[in-house]
Structure formats: C-alpha cells, structure tokens
C-alpha positions in Angstrom: 148.8 24.8 373.7 152.0 26.6 371.7 154.8 24.8 370.3 158.5 26.2 370.4 159.8 26.1 366.7 162.5 28.2 367.6 164.9 28.1 370.8 165.6 26.3 373.8 164.2 26.7 377.0 167.7 25.7 377.9 166.1 23.7 381.2 165.2 26.9 382.7 162.1 26.2 385.1 160.6 30.3 384.8 160.3 29.8 381.1 158.9 26.5 380.9 156.1 27.9 384.0 155.9 30.6 381.9 154.8 28.8 378.6 152.2 26.5 380.5 151.0 30.3 381.8 151.0 31.3 378.1 148.9 27.9 377.3 145.8 28.9 379.8 146.4 32.5 379.1 142.3 32.8 378.6 141.8 31.6 381.9 143.9 34.2 383.7 142.9 36.1 386.4 144.0 39.6 385.0 141.0 40.2 382.6 143.2 42.4 380.1 145.2 39.1 379.9 143.0 36.8 378.7 142.3 37.9 375.1 145.7 39.3 374.3 147.1 37.3 372.1 145.8 35.4 369.2 145.6 31.7 370.1 146.3 30.6 366.0 149.2 33.2 365.7 153.2 33.3 366.2 155.1 34.2 369.7 158.1 35.8 370.7 159.5 34.8 374.0 162.5 36.6 375.6 164.4 36.2 379.1 166.8 38.3 380.8 168.0 37.8 384.5 168.0 40.4 387.8 171.8 40.9 388.9 174.0 40.6 392.0 176.5 43.1 392.6 179.0 41.7 393.9 181.6 44.4 393.5 182.0 47.7 391.7 178.2 49.4 391.9 178.0 52.9 391.9 180.9 53.9 391.0 180.0 52.6 387.5 179.3 55.9 386.4 182.9 57.2 387.3 184.5 54.9 384.9 184.7 51.6 387.7 185.6 48.1 386.9 182.0 46.5 388.4 181.9 42.7 388.7 178.3 41.3 388.4 176.5 37.8 388.5 173.0 37.1 386.9 170.7 35.6 389.3 168.8 33.1 388.7 165.3 35.4 388.8 164.1 36.2 385.7 161.8 38.7 383.6 160.0 37.1 380.8 158.5 38.6 377.4 155.7 37.7 374.9 155.4 39.8 371.8 153.1 39.1 368.7 152.8 41.6 365.9 149.3 43.1 365.0 148.4 44.3 362.0 147.3 48.1 363.7 150.0 50.4 364.5 149.3 49.9 368.2 151.1 48.9 371.3 149.0 46.9 373.8 151.4 46.2 377.2 149.8 43.7 379.8 152.0 43.0 382.9 151.0 40.6 385.7 153.0 41.8 388.2 150.5 42.5 391.3 151.4 46.3 392.8 149.1 48.6 394.8 147.9 51.9 392.7 149.5 50.4 388.7 147.3 49.7 386.1 148.4 45.7 384.6 147.4 47.5 381.2 148.3 49.9 379.0 147.6 51.1 375.2 148.8 53.7 372.9 149.4 54.4 369.1 152.5 54.1 367.9 151.9 57.5 366.0 151.9 58.8 369.5 155.7 58.1 369.6 156.2 60.4 365.9 155.6 63.5 364.5 155.7 65.6 361.4 159.5 65.5 361.7 160.2 62.7 363.4 160.5 60.4 366.5 159.3 62.1 369.6 161.9 64.1 371.4 163.0 62.0 374.5 161.5 65.3 376.7 158.8 64.7 375.6 158.2 61.1 376.1 159.7 61.2 379.7 157.2 63.8 380.6 154.5 62.1 378.7 154.8 58.8 380.6 155.6 60.8 383.8 152.4 62.2 383.8 150.2 59.0 383.8 151.5 57.7 387.3 148.9 54.1 387.2 150.9 53.1 383.4 154.4 54.8 384.0 155.6 52.0 384.1 154.7 50.7 380.6 157.6 53.8 379.9 160.5 50.4 380.2 158.9 49.1 377.5 157.3 51.4 375.0 160.5 53.3 375.8 162.0 50.3 373.5 160.3 51.4 370.5 161.3 55.0 370.8 164.9 54.6 371.4 165.3 52.4 368.6 163.1 54.7 366.2 165.6 57.5 367.4 168.7 55.7 367.5 168.5 53.0 364.6 166.0 54.9 362.2 164.2 52.1 362.5 160.8 51.7 361.7 156.7 49.7 362.9 154.8 49.2 359.9 152.7 47.5 362.7 152.4 47.4 366.5 152.7 44.8 369.3 150.6 42.9 372.1 153.2 42.4 374.6 152.6 40.6 378.0 155.4 40.7 381.2 156.1 38.3 383.7 158.7 38.8 386.0 160.0 36.8 389.3 162.8 40.0 390.1 161.7 41.8 393.1 161.0 45.1 392.2 163.1 47.6 394.1 165.3 45.6 395.9 168.1 46.1 394.1 168.5 43.5 391.7 168.3 45.3 388.7 164.6 44.8 387.9 164.0 47.3 385.8 167.2 46.4 383.3 166.0 42.8 383.2 162.5 44.4 381.6 164.1 46.7 379.4 166.2 44.2 378.1 163.8 41.0 377.6 161.6 44.0 376.0 164.5 45.2 373.8 165.2 41.5 372.9 161.5 40.8 371.7 161.6 43.8 369.8 164.3 43.3 368.0 163.5 39.7 367.3 159.9 40.6 366.3 160.7 43.1 364.3 164.5 41.4 362.5 166.6 44.3 363.9 170.2 42.9 364.6 171.6 44.5 367.4 175.0 43.7 369.0 174.8 42.4 372.5 176.9 45.6 374.2 174.6 47.7 371.6 171.4 46.0 372.7 172.6 46.8 376.4 173.1 51.0 375.4 170.3 50.9 373.8 168.3 49.5 377.0 170.2 52.2 378.8 168.9 55.0 376.9 165.4 53.6 377.5 166.1 54.0 381.3 168.2 57.5 381.5 166.1 59.2 378.4 162.7 57.9 378.5 161.7 56.7 382.1 164.5 59.7 383.3 166.7 57.4 386.1 169.9 58.4 386.0 171.4 54.3 386.1 175.2 53.4 385.0 175.0 50.8 382.3 176.4 48.0 384.2 172.6 46.6 385.4 171.9 46.4 381.3 175.0 44.8 380.1 175.1 42.2 382.4 171.3 40.7 381.8 172.1 41.1 378.5 175.4 39.7 378.3 176.0 37.6 381.3 177.2 34.2 382.1 175.3 31.6 384.3 177.6 30.7 387.4 180.2 33.3 386.5 181.0 36.9 387.6 180.8 39.6 384.1 183.4 42.0 384.5 183.0 45.4 383.0 185.1 48.3 382.5 182.5 51.0 382.6 184.1 53.1 380.3 182.0 53.1 379.0 181.3 49.8 378.4 184.7 47.6 377.6 183.6 44.0 378.6 186.5 41.9 379.7 185.5 38.9 379.8 183.8 36.8 382.5 185.5 35.6 386.0 184.7 32.1 387.5 183.7 31.4 390.7 185.8 29.3 392.8 184.3 25.8 393.4 184.4 26.2 397.1 182.6 29.6 397.6 179.4 31.1 396.3 177.3 34.0 396.3 173.6 35.1 398.2 171.9 38.2 398.4 169.8 39.3 401.1 166.8 41.6 400.7 166.8 44.0 403.8 162.9 44.8 402.6 163.8 48.5 402.1 163.0 49.6 398.8 165.4 50.2 396.5 165.1 53.2 394.2 167.5 54.2 391.5 165.3 57.7 390.9 165.5 58.6 393.9 167.0 61.7 395.5 169.9 60.6 397.0 171.4 58.0 394.5 171.2 61.2 392.1 172.8 63.5 394.7 175.8 61.4 395.5 176.0 61.0 391.3 176.0 64.9 391.2 178.5 65.3 393.8 180.9 62.9 391.8 180.7 64.6 388.8 181.2 67.9 390.8 184.3 66.1 392.1 185.7 65.2 388.5 185.4 69.0 387.4 186.9 70.5 390.3 189.8 68.1 390.0 190.0 68.7 386.3 190.1 72.2 386.8 192.4 72.0 389.4 194.9 70.0 387.1 194.4 73.0 384.5 192.5 71.0 382.0 190.4 72.8 379.4 186.7 73.0 379.9 183.8 74.0 377.1 180.5 75.0 377.9 177.9 73.1 375.8 174.4 74.2 375.3 172.9 76.1 377.7 172.0 74.0 381.3 174.0 71.1 379.1 177.1 69.2 380.1 180.5 70.5 379.8 182.8 68.7 378.1 186.8 68.5 379.3 190.1 67.9 377.4 191.2 65.5 379.4 194.4 62.8 378.5 195.3 62.1 382.1 192.2 60.2 383.1 189.6 60.2 380.0 187.0 61.2 381.7 186.7 59.3 384.6 187.7 59.3 388.2 188.3 55.6 388.6 191.3 56.5 386.3 192.7 58.1 389.2 195.1 55.9 392.0 193.6 56.2 395.7 197.1 57.3 396.7 197.3 59.9 394.1 194.1 61.6 394.7 194.7 61.1 398.7 197.9 63.2 398.1 197.2 65.8 395.4 193.5 65.8 395.4 191.8 65.4 398.9 191.9 68.3 400.4 191.2 70.1 397.6 187.3 68.6 397.0 185.3 70.3 399.3 183.2 68.2 401.7 179.7 70.3 400.1 179.2 72.9 397.9 175.8 74.4 397.0 174.4 73.9 393.5 174.4 78.0 393.1 178.1 78.2 393.9 179.6 75.2 392.3 177.4 76.8 388.7 178.9 80.1 389.4 182.2 78.7 389.9 182.9 76.1 387.4 179.5 76.3 384.8 178.6 72.6 385.3 179.7 68.7 385.1 180.3 66.5 382.4 177.3 63.8 383.2 174.7 64.5 380.3 172.0 62.6 382.6 171.9 64.7 385.7 171.0 68.4 386.4 172.4 70.6 389.3 169.9 72.1 391.1 170.9 75.5 392.7 169.1 75.6 395.9 170.8 72.5 397.0 173.7 71.5 398.8 175.6 68.6 397.7 178.5 66.6 399.5 181.8 66.1 396.8 184.6 64.7 398.7 182.8 61.3 399.7 181.4 61.0 396.5 184.2 61.8 394.3 186.7 59.7 396.7 184.9 56.2 396.4 184.6 55.1 393.2 188.5 55.8 393.2 188.8 53.7 396.3 186.0 51.3 394.9 187.8 50.3 391.7 190.9 49.6 393.4 188.9 46.8 395.5 187.3 45.8 392.6 190.7 44.9 390.9 192.1 43.4 393.3 188.8 41.4 394.1 188.7 40.3 390.4 192.5 39.5 390.0 192.3 37.6 393.3 189.3 35.1 392.0 191.2 34.3 388.6 193.8 33.5 391.0 192.3 31.4 393.0 190.1 29.5 390.5 193.3 28.7 388.6 195.1 27.2 392.1 193.7 24.5 393.3 195.7 24.7 396.2 194.2 28.1 397.2 197.4 29.4 398.6 196.2 32.7 397.1 197.4 35.4 394.6 200.6 35.8 393.2 202.9 38.6 394.1 203.5 39.0 390.2 199.3 39.5 389.8 199.2 42.0 392.3 202.2 44.1 391.3 199.9 44.3 387.6 198.1 46.5 389.9 200.1 48.6 390.8 201.5 47.6 394.5 204.5 47.5 395.6 206.8 43.8 396.0 206.7 44.3 399.7 202.5 44.8 399.8 202.8 41.9 397.0 204.8 39.5 398.3 203.1 39.9 402.0 199.1 39.6 400.7 200.7 36.1 398.8 202.4 34.7 401.3 200.7 31.4 402.8 201.0 32.3 406.4 198.4 35.1 405.5 194.5 34.8 406.6 192.4 32.6 404.4 192.4 34.8 400.9 188.3 34.3 400.9 188.4 36.7 404.4 190.3 39.2 402.3 187.7 39.1 399.6 185.3 39.5 402.2 187.1 42.4 403.8 187.1 44.3 400.5 183.4 43.7 400.6 183.1 45.2 403.7 185.1 48.3 402.7 182.8 48.9 399.8 180.0 48.6 402.3 181.7 51.4 404.3 182.5 53.1 401.2 178.6 53.6 400.5 178.0 54.3 404.3 180.6 57.4 403.8 178.4 58.6 400.7 175.3 58.7 402.3 173.8 55.8 400.8 174.3 53.4 403.4 170.4 52.4 405.9 169.9 50.9 409.0 169.0 47.7 407.4 171.2 46.9 405.4 173.9 47.5 408.2 172.2 45.3 410.2 172.7 42.5 407.5 175.9 43.0 407.2 176.6 43.1 410.7 175.1 40.0 411.1 177.2 38.3 408.4 180.1 39.9 410.3 179.2 38.2 413.7 178.6 34.9 412.2 182.0 35.1 410.1 184.1 32.5 408.4 184.0 30.2 411.6 180.3 29.8 409.6 181.4 30.1 406.5 180.5 33.6 405.8 183.2 36.2 404.7 181.8 39.4 403.8 179.4 41.5 402.8 178.2 45.0 401.3 174.8 46.2 400.2 174.7 46.8 396.1 173.3 48.5 393.0 172.7 52.2 394.4 172.4 52.0 398.2 169.5 53.1 400.0 168.2 49.9 401.0 167.7 47.2 398.4 169.8 43.6 398.9 173.1 42.8 400.3 175.5 40.8 398.5 177.5 37.4 400.5 180.5 36.0 399.9 179.9 32.5 401.4 181.5 29.2 401.9 179.9 26.7 399.4 177.0 25.0 401.2 176.5 27.6 404.0 173.0 27.8 403.4 172.1 27.0 407.4 174.0 29.7 408.1 172.7 32.0 405.6 169.1 31.1 406.7 170.2 32.1 410.1 171.0 35.2 409.6 167.4 35.7 407.6 166.2 34.2 410.9 168.4 36.4 413.4 166.9 39.6 410.5 163.6 39.0 410.4 163.3 38.7 414.4 164.8 42.0 415.0 163.2 44.2 412.3 160.1 42.0 411.2 160.7 41.5 407.8 161.5 37.7 406.2 164.4 38.6 403.9 163.9 37.3 400.8 167.5 35.0 399.7 168.6 34.8 396.4 170.5 31.9 395.3 171.6 30.6 392.1 172.7 31.8 388.4 170.9 31.8 384.8 171.9 32.9 381.7 171.8 36.3 380.1 169.4 37.4 377.5 171.7 37.6 374.7 172.7 33.7 376.0 169.2 32.8 375.8 168.2 34.2 373.0 164.5 34.0 371.9 161.8 31.7 371.7 159.5 31.3 369.0 155.9 30.0 369.2 153.0 28.9 367.0 149.7 28.1 368.1 146.6 26.1 367.4 143.2 26.7 367.7 143.6 24.1 371.0 145.2 26.6 372.8 142.0 28.6 373.5 139.8 25.9 374.4 139.2 24.3 378.0 
C-alpha cells in the first residue's frame, strides 16, 4: 500500500477510494494502468471538484458577477516523476472512441527557439481524435513553459480518475485542468497563487484545447470552498469572497442527459454575438477602436465600462442601446463595418449570420440579477428572522427608494421565492440567446410545477447551456421532491437524471498528498 507522508484526505470518500485504487493498481482491468507507476516511488495526488453554476453562467465572458458552488464530485490525479523526458498519461474514464493511454516526449512541446506555439499544439492534439483528451493534462506543461518559463528536466507518469460526469455542464474539463496543473506544480516545485493557477488552466482550455470558455469554472475548481458560493467578478477574475448558504435552503443539480459541449457552435456563436454587441455599442458611444494584427482582436479605449458589457446598467441599455443593436448581422457585414471584436479567443466567420441583440443584452441583465441574488443571500444568512433584504442593501445595487422598500417589506413573498424568480429569469435569458433546449426546459417546468409548496423555489440551465445540468434552489430537506422531479422526467424522457447534491473543497483548499510506496504495493 501507499503511505501518506504529507497532506490530508480531509475525510473525502473519493480520495480514500482513489488511494485504495492506487494500492491495487497492478490488478486494474485497464492494462495501461497496471504498470504505470513504480510501486516503491513517490506519488503526488491532487483533487479538484466540478461546479454547479448557481447564477451567472455565460455572462462570465462579459464581466458579470457569478456565483458558483463546488460540487461533491471531483477529479483525482496521481503523478509520479520519471527519469526520461516523456509523458505517459492514463485515464480511467470509460468513454467510447477514446484510448485510455497517451504518450509523448516532452521535446515535442519544444522547438529550437522555445516552447511550441499554441496554435501548433492545438492542431497537434486535435489531429489525434482518440487521445485528444490528453490536451487538458499535457497542456499544463506547455502553458507553464510559455507563461512561467518553467523547465522540465524529467518527465512524468500521470493517472486520472474522475467522478465528475463529462458533458453535463458541471465543468468536468476545468476540474481536470486544475487537478493536473496542481499536480505538475507540486511535483516540479512551481509556486502558483490560486487565481494564477486558475488563469493558467483557462489558457490550457482556450489555447491548447481550443474551447472558448470564461474563467469561472477554473476559479471555482481551484478556489471554491465547501458548502459556500464563490462570488467572482469576471473582470477578468476579481475574487469577492464566498457567500454562506442560509441554513434553510440548499442547491441541487439535475442532469438532463443532453450532452453539453463548451466548444459547440451555439455557445461560440452566442459569445461572438455578445462581443459584436459590445463593439457596436462602443462605436455608437464614440469610443476609439484600434485594430491589432490581421485577424486578431481590436482594442477599445473604454473609460465608461472598461471593456465589459456587464458594467452597463439594464435601464441604460434599454434606453440607449437596445434599438442600436441589430437582431442579427452577417460576419462579412460586421467585419466590413467594425473590423473585429475585442475577444481574443473567438473568430468571426464571414459567411455566418450571428444573433447580436439578445446575446449582448443577456450579460447586462444577468449581472444585475446576480448582484441582487448575492445581496439577498448575504442578508438572509445574517438575519435569523428571514424577513428579507434591507432597503439600504438594495439601494446599493442602484434601486430607487420605493422599489427597495417594496422588496424588503415583510408583506412581500417569501424571499426564497424571489431568489427562485431570479433563477427562472436567468433561464429565460439563455433561451432568448438560443442556448436552451427542450430537455432542460422540461426540467425547469417540473420544478416550477412542484413549486414552493413542495419546497422547490427556482431552477435554471447552467454553464454553457445547450443541455447539461439544471440548478435547483430548494428548501433544505427537499430530497423527496427533487427525486420526484427526476422520476417524472425519467417517465417522460426515458432518461434517469443524475442528481448532484452536496459540496467539497476546491483544489487549493485540498492542497496535495505526497505518498510513498513499498514493495508490498505490488503483491497480491
């Protein structure tokens, strides 16, 4: 067996199960895993959780505040340095069309003039369909080379095990990136601050994998705290602490069974549309735009909103910009008139037509919803009487005296109903952008139908949309109602939803384990 010489399992069942698996790895059914590690050598073990996107979602790339909860399920990575300069990576994930083992020399990430270019690396991994999953892990080495000047005199053997379902909108890729980056940093004594680590992981996904995600997933996987909502202002990554979840509510996740992909065309086109909207608003406002390299992003001198749609108040948008934005525009026409957007990770296809008005409006409205949601949760956590939110707190969000007094009055509905309504509005915003789907709409409708009488207050699609998981706000102890929704969904759709419940610490709270093996590890 392996012996823990540094760190703590923190009582997490999946960590202990992973340690038990390592002890019996020589008997594993995946042949590539059996002889992966030297059973007498040192291992580094790291862990990062997936996340439930409670509020914010796709508005992250437009600078919104987001509220994220690390989920109970996590990704575990074991890394053992090896003398030669090669990487051998084995995944225990059971996916059709995927080879479980990947190997490459570290020299393949280098050239005579320095580390490999990101575009070349992206193309290299993309051309290997059965092992392209390895880009999420091997990409950590390349990003550390390019961004931190890291040198790797020896290679590594890496094992990956995950309980975070893939393609369900709970940030499985970010959890993998963060756990891998944390393991590499620990093994090679590279010191990274938590937000820095998350930013480097976002670069892995954006530049090596080629998926245009925001940073909220990586920040949550790295910096999240168990049983609390992480508040992140995505400008680009301003941590605003964590928010306690009031004792009488809880958040659940219901998997629709419709596979979500952040690299899908719909997510990318909605993101492009939002940045088109910002570019048009900036032009209409007389802001100076400067073209960059051919095909690259433009820069805008923006003293008003500092480059983020989310900094525009909804009322100002409706009054000044709603009618300025086209509902749709072709890529060719947009490029001819505006030259490009400020987004460095997407490109505009001239022959494609993009929705603009709704994708641009959504983050403006969502940021306001999230700020109200966060303020209400803070007040509810502080107020044992649960009478709602103070007028002063809501005036700080830009509300007038009359509206603030109305919302905070004791005669108003249960404040959790108001929180639920904000979630329903967020869900409708996704649909307006074209990122909803019948399956998630049905789950949300089932929650709405059950309603507060059954302890269910609100629900919304999460993450990048297009399927995936629905987040649900419920009265604590509403497991029976949640399971009833899942059963009703299964009867209609023929798919039994995976139910996400509970929470776990982020990667930086967990740290890493250092293990030493003995010859006994290879007997039996």
